[in-house]
N, C-alpha and C positions, 0 to 999 in steps of 0.2 A: 287894303294890302297889308301884309304882315310887316312888322318892323324889321329892319336890317340892323344887325349888331356885328361889328368887326372886332376881332380879338387879335392882339399883338403879342409877340414874344419879346418885343423891344430889340430885336436884332436890327443892326444898322441898315441892312439891305432892304428891309421892308419899306422904309421911307424913300430910299434911293430908287428902287425898282417899282414902287407903287403897288404893293400887295399886302394882304393881311395873312396872318398865320391861320386864321379860321374865320368863317363867316356863317352866322346863323340867321336864317330867315324863317320865321314861324318855328316849326318843329324840325326843320332841315338844317344840318350842319355839314359844311364842306371844310376839310382841313387840307391846307396846301402841302406840297411836297416837303417832307420832314426828313432830316438827316441826323446822323449820330454826332452832332456838335453840341457840347455842353454850354452852360451859361458863361463860361470863361473863353469861349471860342475854340476850345480844344476838341480834337476828334477823339471820340471814345472807341475803344476796341479796334485800333488799326489792324488790318489783316484778318479780322474775325467777323465774317458776315453774320453769323448767328448772334454774336455779342452786340453788333451794331443794330440788328433787327430788334433785339430785346430792349435796348436803350431807346430806340425810336418809338416803340409801342408804349413805353413808359411816358415819353413826352406827349404822345397822342392822348393817352389816358388822362393826363393832367389837363390838357386844353379842352377835352370833352367835358370834364368835370366843371371847368370854368364856364363852359357854355351851357351847363345844365343838363348834361348827358352822361353817358357811360359807355364802356366798350360793348356792352350787350345791345346797344342801339345801332352799332355799325352794320351797314348793309352792303358796303363795297370796300375792298382794299385794292389799291393799285401799287405794285412794287416794281421798281426799276433797278436792275442790278447790272453791275459792270462785268460780271462773269457768271453766265448761266450755270456753270458747274457748281456754284454755291447754292443752287435751288434747294437741296435737301436740308442744309443747315437752316436756311430761312424758313422752309416749310415746317420744320420741327417746332420752331418758336411760334410761328403763325398758328399751327395746330394746337399747341399748348394753350394759347390765349383764346382761340376761337372755336375749339372743338365742339362745344355745344351750340354756339351762335351760328356758325357756318355762313358768313357773308359770301357774296359772290367775290371772286378774287382774280386778279390779273397779275402775272409775273412776266416781265419782258426784259431782255438784255438790251442795254444801251452802250454806246461806245465809251462814254465817260460821264462823270458827274462834275460838279464845280471844283472838286479837289480830288486828286488821284487816290488819296487814302480813303475816300468815301466809297463804300462798296454797294450801298443800297440807299434808295430814297423811297419814301412811302407816302401815299395820299390816302385819305379815307373819306367816305360819305356816311353820314348817320342820320337817322330819323328818330326823334325822341318818341318813345312809345307811350309814355303817360305824363 
């Protein structure tokens, strides 16, 4: 069986709720729901779904690199938004990043996230190609 490697962002909730930022088993990486909260606990781009999306994919890119992967290895994105009317702003950022990669993608509206200023939460799955 392939080795399991857990990756942490050192967020306090990880130990409280018992989860990892990402888990790699073999060539598969799963990244937990990621929001636009910076390393100081501040929400980035309040009121701007596109800005939050861009920031989140930057965080995801960083954890993928730590896990030995990259954005071009992403095979699925799951995006949870608090206002479906923001879909186009989010899609433009997603399209800029994944235009050539074209992972399968899901975008759904939810009633709320952990903080009312958070407009989007994103999960990704990746399989390392080489």
